[in-house]
C-alpha positions as CSV (number, residue, x, y, z in Angstrom):
1,M,-165.5,221.4,88.5
2,K,-164.4,218.4,86.6
3,R,-162.2,218.8,83.6
4,L,-159.8,216.8,81.6
5,I,-156.4,217.0,83.2
6,T,-154.6,214.0,81.6
7,T,-151.6,214.5,79.4
8,L,-151.1,212.6,76.3
9,L,-148.2,210.3,75.3
10,F,-149.5,210.5,71.8
11,L,-148.2,213.9,70.7
12,T,-145.9,212.6,68.0
13,L,-148.0,209.6,67.1
14,T,-145.2,207.3,68.2
15,Y,-146.7,205.7,71.3
16,T,-147.9,202.7,69.2
17,Y,-146.9,202.2,65.6
18,V,-148.1,199.5,63.3
19,D,-146.7,199.8,59.7
20,A,-149.4,197.6,58.2
21,Q,-152.5,198.1,56.0
22,V,-155.6,196.2,57.0
23,N,-159.1,196.0,55.6
24,F,-162.3,194.8,57.1
25,T,-166.0,194.9,56.4
26,M,-168.7,196.7,58.5
27,R,-172.3,197.8,57.9
28,R,-173.5,201.4,57.6
29,A,-175.9,202.5,60.3
30,D,-178.0,204.6,58.0
31,N,-178.9,201.9,55.4
32,D,-177.4,198.5,56.6
33,E,-175.2,198.3,53.5
34,T,-171.9,196.5,53.8
35,V,-168.8,198.7,53.4
36,E,-165.1,198.1,53.5
37,L,-162.7,200.2,55.4
38,V,-160.5,200.9,52.3
39,S,-163.5,202.4,50.5
40,L,-164.3,204.7,53.4
41,I,-160.8,206.1,53.8
42,S,-159.8,206.2,50.1
43,D,-159.1,209.7,48.8
44,G,-159.8,208.6,45.2
45,E,-156.2,209.3,44.2
46,G,-154.4,206.2,45.4
47,G,-154.0,207.5,49.0
48,A,-156.2,207.6,52.1
49,N,-157.9,210.2,54.2
50,P,-156.5,210.4,57.7
51,T,-159.1,208.6,59.8
52,F,-160.0,207.9,63.4
53,L,-162.1,204.8,64.0
54,I,-163.5,204.5,67.5
55,T,-165.6,201.5,68.7
56,W,-168.4,201.9,71.2
57,S,-171.0,199.7,72.8
58,G,-174.2,201.2,74.0
59,K,-175.8,204.2,75.6
60,W,-174.3,203.1,78.9
61,C,-170.8,203.7,77.6
62,T,-170.8,207.5,78.1
63,P,-167.0,207.6,78.0
64,C,-167.0,206.0,74.6
65,M,-169.4,208.7,73.4
66,D,-167.3,211.4,74.9
67,V,-164.3,210.3,72.9
68,I,-166.3,210.2,69.6
69,K,-168.0,213.6,70.4
70,S,-164.7,215.3,70.9
71,L,-163.0,213.9,67.8
72,G,-166.2,214.5,65.8
73,A,-166.2,218.1,66.8
74,A,-162.6,218.4,65.6
75,A,-163.5,216.7,62.3
76,K,-165.2,219.9,61.3
77,S,-161.7,221.1,60.5
78,G,-161.5,218.7,57.5
79,K,-158.1,217.4,58.8
80,V,-159.5,214.0,59.5
81,Q,-162.6,211.9,59.3
82,V,-164.1,210.0,62.2
83,L,-165.8,206.6,62.0
84,A,-167.9,205.4,64.9
85,L,-168.2,201.6,65.0
86,N,-170.8,200.1,67.3
87,V,-169.8,196.6,68.5
88,D,-172.9,195.8,70.6
89,E,-174.6,192.5,69.7
90,D,-178.0,194.2,70.1
91,W,-177.4,196.9,67.6
92,K,-180.8,196.7,65.9
93,A,-182.7,197.5,69.1
94,M,-180.4,200.5,69.7
95,K,-180.7,201.6,66.1
96,A,-184.5,201.7,66.4
97,N,-184.1,204.4,69.1
98,N,-181.8,206.3,66.8
99,Y,-180.0,207.6,69.9
100,H,-176.5,207.3,68.4
101,N,-177.3,210.3,66.2
102,N,-178.1,212.5,69.1
103,Y,-174.6,212.6,70.6
104,W,-172.2,213.7,67.9
105,S,-171.9,215.2,64.4
106,N,-169.4,214.9,61.5
107,V,-169.2,211.2,62.2
108,T,-169.9,208.2,59.9
109,N,-171.9,205.7,62.0
110,L,-171.2,202.0,61.4
111,Y,-171.9,198.8,63.2
112,L,-170.3,195.4,63.5
113,D,-171.8,192.3,61.9
114,T,-169.8,189.3,63.0
115,D,-171.4,187.2,60.3
116,L,-169.7,189.1,57.6
117,N,-166.5,187.6,56.1
118,N,-163.5,189.7,57.0
119,S,-165.4,191.6,59.7
120,F,-163.7,194.0,62.2
121,D,-163.5,191.3,64.9
122,T,-161.3,189.3,62.7
123,Y,-158.5,191.7,63.4
124,F,-159.4,193.4,66.7
125,T,-161.0,192.5,70.0
126,T,-164.5,193.8,70.6
127,S,-164.6,192.8,74.3
128,S,-163.8,196.4,75.4
129,A,-164.6,199.9,74.1
130,P,-163.5,202.3,73.0
131,V,-160.8,200.9,70.8
132,I,-159.2,203.8,69.0
133,L,-157.4,203.4,65.7
134,F,-155.7,206.1,63.6
135,F,-155.1,205.5,59.9
136,D,-152.6,207.7,58.1
137,E,-152.5,208.9,54.4
138,L,-151.3,205.5,53.3
139,G,-154.1,203.7,55.1
140,H,-151.6,202.3,57.7
141,I,-152.5,202.1,61.4
142,Q,-150.3,204.7,63.1
143,Y,-151.9,204.6,66.5
144,M,-153.9,202.1,68.6
145,D,-155.2,202.6,72.1
146,A,-158.1,201.9,74.4
147,S,-158.6,205.1,76.4
148,Y,-161.6,207.0,77.8
149,S,-159.5,210.1,78.3
150,L,-158.5,210.8,74.6
151,R,-159.7,214.2,73.4
152,S,-159.3,216.4,70.4
153,Y,-156.9,218.9,71.9
154,M,-154.3,216.3,72.4
155,F,-153.6,216.2,68.6
156,V,-152.9,219.9,68.1
157,D,-149.2,219.5,68.0
158,F,-149.6,217.0,65.2
159,F,-152.3,218.5,63.1
160,G,-151.9,222.1,63.9
161,K,-154.3,224.5,65.7
162,E,-156.8,224.4,62.7
163,F,-157.7,220.9,63.9
164,I,-159.7,222.2,66.9
165,W,-160.4,225.7,65.6
166,E,-164.1,225.1,65.4
167,D,-164.2,222.9,68.5
168,S,-165.0,225.2,71.5
169,E,-164.6,222.4,74.1
170,G,-161.3,221.2,72.6
171,L,-159.9,224.7,72.5
172,N,-160.8,225.3,76.2
173,S,-159.4,221.9,77.2
174,Y,-156.0,222.8,75.5
175,A,-155.9,226.1,77.4
176,W,-157.0,224.6,80.7
177,N,-154.4,221.9,80.5
178,Y,-151.8,224.5,80.0
179,Y,-153.0,226.3,83.1
180,L,-152.8,223.1,85.2
181,E,-149.3,222.4,84.0
182,H,-148.2,225.9,85.3
183,E,-150.5,226.9,88.1
184,D,-147.9,226.0,90.8
185,E,-145.2,228.2,89.3
186,S,-144.3,231.3,91.4
187,N,-143.3,233.5,88.6
188,V,-145.7,235.4,86.4
189,I,-145.8,234.0,82.8
190,P,-146.1,237.1,80.5
191,E,-148.8,237.0,77.9
192,T,-146.1,237.4,75.3
193,D,-144.6,234.0,76.1
194,E,-145.2,231.8,73.1
195,E,-147.1,229.0,74.9
196,M,-149.1,231.4,77.1
197,A,-150.1,233.4,74.0
198,K,-151.2,230.2,72.4
199,A,-153.3,229.2,75.4
200,L,-154.9,232.7,75.6
201,E,-155.6,232.6,71.9
202,F,-157.3,229.3,72.2
203,V,-159.5,230.2,75.1
204,K,-160.6,233.4,73.5
205,R,-161.5,231.5,70.4
206,S,-163.4,229.0,72.6
207,I,-165.4,231.8,74.2
208,S,-166.2,233.4,70.8
209,L,-167.7,230.0,69.7
210,N,-169.6,229.3,72.8
211,A,-169.2,231.4,75.9
212,N,-169.9,229.3,79.1
213,Y,-168.7,228.9,82.6
214,N,-165.8,226.5,81.8
215,N,-164.0,228.6,79.2
216,T,-164.7,231.9,81.0
217,D,-163.2,230.4,84.2
218,T,-160.2,229.2,82.2
219,Y,-159.7,232.6,80.7
220,A,-159.7,234.1,84.3
221,A,-157.2,231.5,85.4
222,L,-154.8,232.3,82.5
223,L,-155.1,236.0,83.2
224,Y,-154.2,235.3,86.8
225,L,-151.2,233.3,85.6
226,S,-150.0,236.1,83.3
227,G,-150.3,238.7,86.1
228,Q,-153.3,240.5,84.8
229,Y,-155.1,240.5,88.1
230,T,-157.7,243.1,87.6
231,E,-158.9,241.5,84.4
232,A,-158.6,238.1,86.0
233,L,-160.9,239.1,88.8
234,K,-163.4,240.5,86.4
235,K,-163.5,237.3,84.3
236,A,-163.7,235.1,87.4
237,K,-166.9,237.0,88.5
238,E,-168.3,236.7,85.0
239,A,-167.6,232.9,85.3
240,I,-169.5,232.7,88.5
241,D,-172.5,234.5,87.0
242,L,-172.5,232.0,84.2
243,A,-172.2,229.1,86.7
244,K,-175.2,230.4,88.6
245,E,-177.3,230.5,85.4
246,S,-176.4,226.9,84.6
247,E,-176.5,225.7,88.2
248,T,-172.9,224.6,88.0
249,D,-170.6,224.3,91.0
250,Y,-168.1,227.2,91.1
251,E,-166.1,226.5,94.2
252,T,-162.8,226.4,92.3
253,T,-163.5,229.8,90.9
254,N,-164.0,231.1,94.4
255,E,-160.6,229.7,95.2
256,L,-159.1,231.4,92.2
257,I,-160.6,234.7,93.3
258,Q,-158.8,234.4,96.6
259,K,-155.5,233.8,94.8
260,I,-156.1,236.9,92.7
261,I,-156.9,239.1,95.7
262,E,-153.8,238.0,97.4
263,K,-151.8,239.2,94.4
264,M,-153.5,242.5,94.0
């Protein structure tokens, strides 16, 4: 079972800081109209809406799409908006297939036109994707990176849990990452522990939004970590049933069951 196990250097948004306001011109994917960044992020009151802009190339760049999909799911919270900027030279051919709309929601789709004055490539390289920018309430770039591993749950400490509260995958990733950080500890972590309680809360919310093998397995793992072995075994078996239904490999859950049995 493959899941996100990276940790983020971003948590305080201080990994990269650029105290500058930039503006550039792009085209909207829905109607080809030119649009400036400042108009997209303006809040109408002299400030700006916190905004992620992620570049992507084509349907072959699945990792780019995964980043956009994750942040787009979190955008349902209303905490941020997400702009997806296609930087492929053959945008028109891709647009004809309309496939960019099949991968994410809550995202404004844009594309690069290098013939425009003051276009995106005037400021930033388009030779790689994704390039990820975060603009704060002043319209300043607070964070820049080029990372396939960036996911919504990594911003919880900055935006609060509401940021991913409607994002089942993000909630599960947060809880799973907590488990990975503590799975080798010999002591039981009580469910009353603040961070454990948070991880349990998140995975339960994930399951309530979309019960599946991944989050049910995560729940079983956290129950094991908190010493609730009978419930952990029950959830692990439920996870395996879900895995069989979806034809998903569940070897790691079998390994978890062995750990649980050894503790019972």
